[in-house]
C-alpha positions as CSV (number, residue, x, y, z in Angstrom):
1,M,-88.5,15.0,-4.9
2,K,-86.8,12.6,-7.4
3,K,-88.6,9.2,-7.7
4,R,-86.5,6.1,-7.1
5,I,-86.8,3.4,-9.8
6,L,-85.2,0.0,-9.7
7,F,-85.1,-2.0,-13.0
8,V,-84.4,-5.7,-12.8
9,D,-83.4,-7.9,-15.7
10,D,-80.9,-10.7,-16.2
11,D,-80.2,-9.6,-19.9
12,P,-77.2,-7.1,-19.8
13,N,-78.3,-5.7,-23.2
14,V,-81.7,-4.7,-21.9
15,L,-80.2,-3.1,-18.8
16,Q,-77.9,-1.2,-21.1
17,G,-80.8,0.1,-23.1
18,L,-82.6,1.1,-19.9
19,Q,-79.5,2.9,-18.8
20,R,-79.5,4.8,-22.2
21,M,-83.3,5.5,-21.8
22,R,-82.8,7.1,-18.4
23,R,-80.4,9.9,-19.5
24,P,-83.2,12.3,-20.4
25,L,-84.9,11.6,-17.2
26,R,-82.1,12.3,-14.6
27,S,-83.8,15.5,-13.5
28,E,-86.9,13.5,-12.5
29,W,-85.5,9.8,-11.5
30,N,-82.8,8.3,-9.4
31,V,-82.4,5.0,-11.3
32,A,-80.7,1.7,-10.1
33,F,-80.2,-1.5,-11.9
34,A,-80.1,-5.2,-10.8
35,S,-79.3,-8.3,-12.9
36,G,-81.5,-10.6,-11.0
37,G,-84.1,-10.9,-8.1
38,P,-81.5,-11.7,-5.3
39,E,-79.4,-8.6,-6.3
40,A,-82.8,-6.6,-6.6
41,L,-83.8,-7.7,-3.0
42,Q,-80.3,-6.7,-1.7
43,K,-80.5,-3.3,-3.2
44,L,-84.1,-2.8,-1.5
45,A,-82.8,-3.8,1.8
46,S,-80.2,-1.0,1.5
47,E,-82.4,1.8,0.4
48,P,-85.9,2.5,-0.4
49,F,-87.5,2.5,-3.9
50,D,-90.7,4.0,-5.2
51,V,-91.0,1.7,-8.1
52,V,-89.7,-1.7,-9.1
53,V,-89.8,-2.7,-12.8
54,S,-89.0,-6.4,-13.4
55,D,-88.6,-8.7,-16.2
56,M,-90.6,-12.1,-15.7
57,R,-88.3,-14.9,-17.0
58,M,-85.0,-14.8,-14.9
59,P,-82.9,-17.7,-13.7
60,G,-83.3,-18.6,-10.0
61,M,-85.9,-16.2,-8.8
62,D,-88.1,-15.1,-11.6
63,G,-90.0,-11.8,-11.9
64,A,-93.4,-13.0,-10.3
65,Q,-91.5,-14.4,-7.3
66,L,-89.3,-11.4,-6.9
67,L,-92.6,-9.0,-7.0
68,S,-94.3,-11.2,-4.6
69,E,-91.3,-10.7,-2.1
70,V,-91.3,-6.7,-2.8
71,R,-95.1,-6.9,-2.0
72,R,-94.5,-8.6,1.3
73,L,-91.4,-6.8,2.4
74,Y,-92.0,-3.3,0.8
75,P,-95.8,-3.0,0.5
76,Q,-95.5,0.7,-0.4
77,T,-93.5,0.0,-3.6
78,V,-95.3,0.2,-7.0
79,R,-94.6,-3.0,-8.9
80,I,-94.4,-3.1,-12.8
81,V,-93.6,-6.2,-15.0
82,L,-91.7,-5.3,-18.1
83,S,-91.4,-8.6,-20.2
84,G,-91.2,-9.8,-23.7
85,H,-93.1,-13.0,-22.7
86,S,-96.9,-12.9,-23.0
87,D,-97.7,-16.6,-22.6
88,Q,-100.8,-17.2,-20.4
89,E,-99.0,-19.0,-17.6
90,M,-96.7,-16.0,-17.1
91,I,-99.6,-13.7,-17.3
92,L,-101.4,-15.6,-14.6
93,R,-98.5,-15.8,-12.3
94,S,-97.9,-12.0,-12.5
95,V,-101.7,-11.1,-11.8
96,G,-101.3,-11.1,-7.9
97,P,-97.9,-9.3,-7.4
98,A,-98.0,-6.9,-10.2
99,H,-99.7,-3.5,-10.5
100,Q,-99.1,-3.1,-14.1
101,Y,-97.7,-5.0,-17.2
102,L,-95.7,-3.6,-20.1
103,A,-94.4,-5.3,-23.1
104,K,-90.9,-5.4,-24.7
105,P,-89.9,-3.5,-26.4
106,C,-91.3,-0.5,-24.5
107,D,-90.4,3.0,-25.8
108,A,-89.0,5.6,-23.3
109,E,-92.2,7.8,-23.4
110,T,-94.5,4.8,-22.6
111,L,-92.3,3.6,-19.8
112,K,-91.8,7.2,-18.4
113,S,-95.6,8.1,-18.5
114,T,-96.4,4.8,-16.8
115,V,-93.9,5.3,-13.9
116,A,-95.0,9.0,-13.6
117,R,-98.6,8.3,-13.6
118,A,-98.4,5.5,-11.0
119,C,-96.4,7.6,-8.7
120,A,-98.7,10.7,-8.9
121,L,-101.5,8.6,-8.2
122,H,-99.8,7.0,-5.3
123,D,-98.8,10.5,-4.0
124,L,-102.5,11.4,-3.6
125,L,-102.1,9.6,-0.2
126,A,-100.2,11.5,2.3
127,N,-100.8,8.8,4.9
128,E,-98.1,6.3,4.6
129,S,-100.1,3.4,6.1
130,L,-102.9,4.0,3.4
131,K,-100.1,4.1,0.6
132,K,-98.9,0.4,2.1
133,L,-102.5,-0.7,2.0
134,V,-103.3,0.6,-1.5
135,S,-100.0,-1.0,-2.8
136,Q,-100.9,-4.4,-1.2
137,T,-104.3,-4.7,-2.5
138,N,-104.8,-7.3,-5.1
139,S,-108.5,-7.3,-5.6
140,L,-111.8,-5.6,-4.2
141,P,-114.6,-7.6,-2.7
142,S,-117.3,-9.0,-4.7
143,Q,-121.0,-9.0,-3.7
144,P,-121.5,-12.6,-2.3
145,G,-124.5,-13.4,-4.5
146,V,-122.7,-12.3,-7.6
147,Y,-119.5,-14.1,-6.6
148,A,-121.3,-17.4,-6.0
149,E,-123.2,-17.2,-9.3
150,M,-119.9,-16.4,-11.2
151,L,-118.2,-19.4,-9.7
152,R,-121.4,-21.7,-10.6
153,I,-121.6,-20.5,-14.2
154,L,-117.7,-20.8,-14.8
155,Q,-117.8,-24.4,-13.7
156,S,-120.8,-25.1,-15.8
157,P,-120.1,-26.8,-19.2
158,N,-122.5,-24.5,-21.0
159,T,-120.8,-21.2,-20.0
160,S,-121.8,-18.2,-21.9
161,I,-119.4,-15.3,-22.3
162,H,-122.4,-13.0,-22.3
163,E,-123.7,-14.4,-19.0
164,V,-120.2,-13.9,-17.5
165,S,-119.7,-10.4,-18.9
166,R,-123.2,-9.4,-17.4
167,L,-122.3,-10.4,-14.1
168,I,-118.9,-8.7,-14.1
169,A,-120.6,-5.5,-15.2
170,E,-122.7,-5.6,-12.1
171,D,-119.8,-5.8,-9.5
172,V,-117.3,-3.3,-8.5
173,G,-114.5,-5.6,-7.6
174,M,-114.8,-7.9,-10.7
175,T,-115.1,-4.8,-13.1
176,A,-111.9,-3.2,-11.6
177,K,-109.8,-6.3,-11.9
178,I,-111.0,-7.3,-15.4
179,L,-110.2,-3.7,-16.6
180,Q,-106.7,-3.8,-14.8
181,L,-106.0,-7.0,-16.8
182,V,-107.3,-6.3,-20.3
183,N,-105.7,-2.9,-20.4
184,S,-102.3,-4.2,-19.7
185,A,-99.8,-4.6,-22.6
186,F,-99.7,-8.4,-22.4
187,F,-102.8,-8.6,-24.1
188,G,-101.7,-6.5,-27.0
189,L,-104.6,-4.1,-27.4
190,R,-104.1,-0.8,-29.1
191,R,-106.6,1.3,-27.3
192,R,-107.9,1.6,-23.7
193,V,-111.2,-0.4,-22.7
194,S,-113.5,1.0,-20.3
195,D,-116.5,-1.3,-20.9
196,P,-116.5,-4.2,-18.4
197,A,-118.5,-6.3,-20.7
198,E,-116.3,-5.5,-23.6
199,A,-113.3,-6.5,-21.5
200,A,-114.7,-9.8,-20.6
201,V,-115.4,-10.7,-24.3
202,L,-111.8,-9.7,-25.1
203,L,-110.3,-11.7,-22.6
204,G,-112.4,-14.8,-23.4
205,I,-114.1,-17.4,-21.3
206,E,-111.0,-19.6,-20.9
207,T,-108.9,-16.9,-19.6
208,I,-111.6,-15.5,-17.2
209,K,-112.1,-19.3,-16.0
210,A,-108.3,-19.6,-15.3
211,L,-108.3,-16.1,-13.5
212,A,-111.3,-16.9,-11.4
213,L,-110.8,-20.6,-10.6
214,S,-107.0,-21.0,-10.6
215,V,-105.7,-17.5,-9.6
216,R,-108.8,-16.6,-7.7
217,V,-108.5,-12.9,-9.0
218,F,-112.1,-12.3,-7.7
219,S,-112.5,-12.3,-4.0
220,L,-115.2,-12.6,-1.3
221,F,-113.9,-11.0,1.9
222,P,-115.6,-11.4,5.3
223,Q,-118.3,-8.8,5.9
224,P,-116.9,-6.1,8.3
225,A,-119.1,-5.4,11.2
226,I,-119.3,-1.6,10.7
227,R,-122.3,-0.1,12.6
228,G,-124.1,2.3,10.3
229,L,-122.5,0.9,7.1
230,A,-123.4,-2.1,5.1
231,L,-121.4,-3.2,2.2
232,E,-124.5,-4.3,0.4
233,T,-125.6,-0.7,0.5
234,V,-122.4,0.3,-1.1
235,W,-122.6,-2.1,-4.0
236,K,-126.3,-1.3,-4.5
237,H,-125.6,2.4,-4.6
238,S,-122.5,2.0,-6.8
239,L,-124.6,0.0,-9.5
240,A,-127.6,2.4,-9.2
241,T,-125.3,5.4,-9.7
242,G,-123.5,4.0,-12.6
243,T,-126.9,3.0,-14.3
244,G,-128.2,6.5,-13.5
245,A,-125.1,8.2,-14.8
246,K,-125.3,6.3,-18.1
247,H,-129.0,7.2,-18.5
248,L,-128.1,10.9,-17.9
249,A,-125.1,10.8,-20.4
250,A,-127.4,9.3,-23.1
251,T,-130.2,11.7,-22.4
252,E,-127.7,14.7,-22.9
253,K,-126.6,13.0,-26.1
254,L,-123.0,12.4,-25.1
255,D,-121.0,10.1,-27.5
256,R,-120.7,6.3,-26.9
257,T,-117.3,6.5,-25.2
258,S,-118.5,9.2,-22.7
259,V,-121.7,7.0,-21.9
260,D,-119.6,4.1,-21.2
261,H,-117.2,6.2,-18.9
262,A,-120.4,7.4,-17.1
263,F,-121.6,3.8,-16.2
264,L,-117.9,2.8,-15.2
265,G,-117.2,5.9,-13.1
266,G,-120.6,5.5,-11.2
267,L,-120.0,1.9,-10.8
268,L,-116.4,2.4,-9.2
269,H,-116.8,5.8,-7.7
270,D,-116.9,4.5,-4.1
271,A,-114.4,1.6,-4.8
272,G,-112.3,3.1,-1.9
273,K,-115.2,2.5,0.5
274,L,-114.7,-1.1,-0.1
275,L,-111.0,-1.1,0.3
276,L,-111.1,0.7,3.6
277,A,-114.4,-1.1,5.1
278,T,-112.7,-4.5,4.4
279,N,-109.0,-3.9,5.1
280,V,-108.9,-1.3,8.0
281,S,-112.5,-1.9,9.4
282,D,-111.7,-0.6,13.0
283,R,-110.4,2.6,11.8
284,Y,-113.3,3.0,9.2
285,A,-115.9,2.4,11.8
286,Q,-114.4,5.3,13.7
287,A,-115.1,7.4,10.4
288,V,-118.5,6.3,10.1
289,A,-119.3,6.8,13.6
290,L,-118.0,10.4,13.5
291,A,-119.9,11.1,10.2
292,N,-123.1,9.8,12.0
293,R,-122.4,11.6,15.3
294,E,-121.6,15.0,13.8
295,K,-124.1,14.7,10.8
296,I,-121.2,15.3,8.3
297,P,-120.6,13.7,5.1
298,L,-118.6,10.4,5.3
299,W,-115.7,11.7,3.1
300,Q,-115.2,14.5,5.5
301,A,-115.1,12.2,8.4
302,E,-112.7,9.9,6.7
303,Q,-110.3,13.1,6.0
304,R,-110.4,13.6,9.6
305,T,-109.8,10.0,10.9
306,L,-107.7,8.6,8.3
307,G,-106.0,11.4,6.5
308,A,-107.6,10.6,3.1
309,T,-110.9,10.2,1.6
310,H,-112.3,7.0,0.0
311,A,-112.4,9.1,-3.3
312,E,-108.4,9.4,-3.0
313,V,-107.9,6.0,-1.9
314,G,-110.1,4.5,-4.8
315,A,-108.2,6.7,-7.4
316,A,-104.8,5.8,-6.1
317,L,-105.7,2.0,-6.2
318,L,-107.2,2.0,-9.6
319,G,-104.6,4.5,-11.0
320,I,-101.7,2.1,-10.2
321,W,-103.9,-0.8,-11.7
322,G,-103.8,1.2,-14.9
323,L,-107.5,2.3,-15.4
324,P,-108.1,5.0,-17.9
325,D,-107.6,8.6,-16.7
326,P,-111.2,9.8,-17.4
327,I,-112.5,7.1,-14.6
328,L,-109.9,8.1,-12.2
329,E,-110.9,11.7,-12.7
330,I,-114.5,10.6,-11.7
331,I,-113.3,8.6,-8.8
332,A,-110.9,11.3,-7.4
333,F,-113.1,14.3,-7.6
334,H,-116.7,13.0,-7.3
335,H,-117.2,14.9,-3.9
336,E,-115.2,18.0,-5.1
337,P,-115.9,18.6,-8.8
338,R,-114.8,22.1,-8.7
339,K,-111.1,20.8,-8.2
340,C,-111.1,19.1,-11.5
341,P,-109.9,21.4,-14.3
342,T,-112.9,20.9,-16.6
343,T,-115.4,23.6,-17.6
344,G,-118.4,21.5,-18.8
345,F,-120.7,18.8,-17.5
346,S,-118.9,15.6,-17.0
347,T,-119.0,12.1,-15.5
348,L,-117.6,13.4,-12.4
349,T,-120.2,16.1,-12.1
350,A,-122.9,13.4,-12.4
351,V,-121.6,11.5,-9.4
352,H,-121.1,14.7,-7.4
353,V,-124.7,15.8,-8.2
354,A,-126.4,12.6,-7.8
355,D,-124.8,12.1,-4.4
356,A,-126.5,15.3,-3.2
357,L,-130.0,15.9,-4.8
358,H,-131.9,13.7,-2.2
359,D,-133.3,16.9,-0.4
360,L,-134.4,18.8,-3.7
361,T,-138.0,18.9,-4.5
362,P,-139.4,19.1,-8.0
363,A,-140.6,22.4,-9.5
364,P,-144.4,22.8,-9.2
365,N,-144.9,22.9,-12.9
366,G,-142.7,20.2,-13.9
367,P,-139.1,20.4,-15.6
368,P,-138.2,23.8,-17.0
369,P,-137.2,24.3,-20.4
370,Q,-133.8,23.0,-21.2
371,P,-131.3,25.2,-23.0
372,A,-128.2,23.2,-24.6
373,G,-125.3,23.0,-22.3
374,Q,-121.9,21.2,-21.8
375,F,-122.8,17.8,-20.5
376,T,-120.0,15.4,-20.2
377,A,-119.6,11.7,-18.7
378,L,-118.1,13.2,-15.3
379,T,-121.1,15.3,-14.8
380,A,-123.5,12.2,-15.5
381,V,-121.9,10.4,-12.8
382,H,-121.9,13.3,-10.4
383,V,-125.6,13.8,-10.9
384,A,-126.4,10.3,-10.6
385,D,-124.8,9.7,-7.4
386,A,-126.6,12.7,-5.8
387,L,-130.0,11.8,-7.2
388,E,-129.6,8.1,-6.1
389,W,-130.2,9.4,-2.6
390,E,-133.2,11.1,-3.8
391,T,-134.6,8.3,-5.6
392,G,-135.1,6.1,-2.5
393,A,-131.5,4.7,-1.6
394,E,-130.6,3.4,1.8
395,S,-128.4,5.8,3.6
396,L,-124.6,5.2,3.1
397,A,-123.7,6.8,6.6
398,G,-123.3,10.4,7.5
399,A,-125.0,13.4,6.1
400,K,-125.8,13.4,2.6
401,P,-123.2,15.4,0.5
402,A,-124.4,18.9,-0.4
403,L,-125.0,19.9,-3.9
404,D,-122.4,22.2,-5.3
405,L,-124.7,24.7,-6.8
406,E,-121.8,27.2,-7.4
407,Y,-120.1,24.5,-9.4
408,L,-123.1,23.7,-11.5
409,A,-123.8,27.5,-12.2
410,A,-120.1,28.0,-13.2
411,I,-120.6,25.4,-15.9
412,G,-123.9,26.7,-17.0
413,M,-126.1,23.7,-15.9
414,A,-127.8,24.7,-12.7
415,N,-131.2,24.9,-14.5
416,R,-130.8,21.3,-15.5
417,I,-131.4,19.9,-12.0
418,E,-135.1,19.2,-12.0
419,A,-134.7,17.5,-15.5
420,W,-131.9,15.1,-14.2
421,R,-134.2,14.3,-11.1
422,C,-137.1,13.6,-13.3
423,A,-134.8,11.4,-15.8
424,L,-133.5,9.3,-12.9
425,A,-136.7,8.9,-11.1
426,S,-138.0,7.5,-14.2
427,L,-135.6,4.5,-14.1
428,I,-137.2,3.4,-10.6
429,P,-139.7,0.5,-11.2
430,G,-143.3,1.5,-10.2
431,R,-142.4,5.2,-9.6
432,N,-143.3,8.2,-12.0
433,A,-141.1,11.1,-12.5
434,E,-143.6,13.6,-11.3
């Protein structure tokens, strides 16, 4: 089915250029054009659109105002800014209503890939109410303690960017938002950034202050009363998984980028839980209750109750926010790594395995010899997520996910399980890896 795209710009030359650009895409897109915000809203009222791509500076109703209205009236629509203006005021005003930010001039391939990627990730969700929820979401909840500490140090005259970056790297919500912004075209970077600490340094202390104190891009949501699930446990589990995955990736001698991806994938792999628990808490409580009652993994209960898993919801949200593909792969498939078209050990595998190794016991004679294998950042996160259960984490609701031994055997890594368990156990203070 063709995607419907609405382009909005008050410059007729830009609209003409976009019309020429769309010709090779006629088989994939149905495209419409509007010369301003009011005309765009009229078109939206008469027919649905999957994506709105708008300029920022337009007379009467500018791009930020238009996209704010689109978010309110048509929450299922993906919203993208395409603008030649990159001053800080414009950037800050677009942070809330826009999912992604492209800079003019924008070549046809970049525009095509951005729109196609956003639509594909949005289509992960068959449930229309969840699509609307994902498109409406501007931020993920931060840990109360980290949030309070961030506000305190940002209001201090002696704020250190390194102190700020350390806090961001410990929090799921702050990391996701900072990476969304730093990877936007407005900041002119020629590469994708996946390290939250590096992202904070690149944005700079003044921009982060403005984002946090003026725009309030970091959020502190009311704690939902969901019996059997505490958000504090989700945050703790996420950080432990990221830390463990990073350690495994380094142990397996992956390159620096893969090590960074392992940490970030582990930190963000349960972002969908935070989104669901804080926005549809009543429905999510039903999934938690089902998981606990029938002793099934929470993601399976989510599928039965909501029509989608937290993995799919998290990948859809962070995908339309523009996070790097390797991270989205981890988030989307961390419970079912065999669905991912990779052949080696990856960050995805690390999340899945670490999520399941709680019930495995060490071999009586210690770790077996370890032949070389294909270990990737995806594997690291899969393993760290499963082993985080085994290393004493509080239950996250439902049955602990089962380790996919067939998958590990298929990639030639089944004999590494005990070594990974020992490696992660060594990270726990006061505990040996025996």
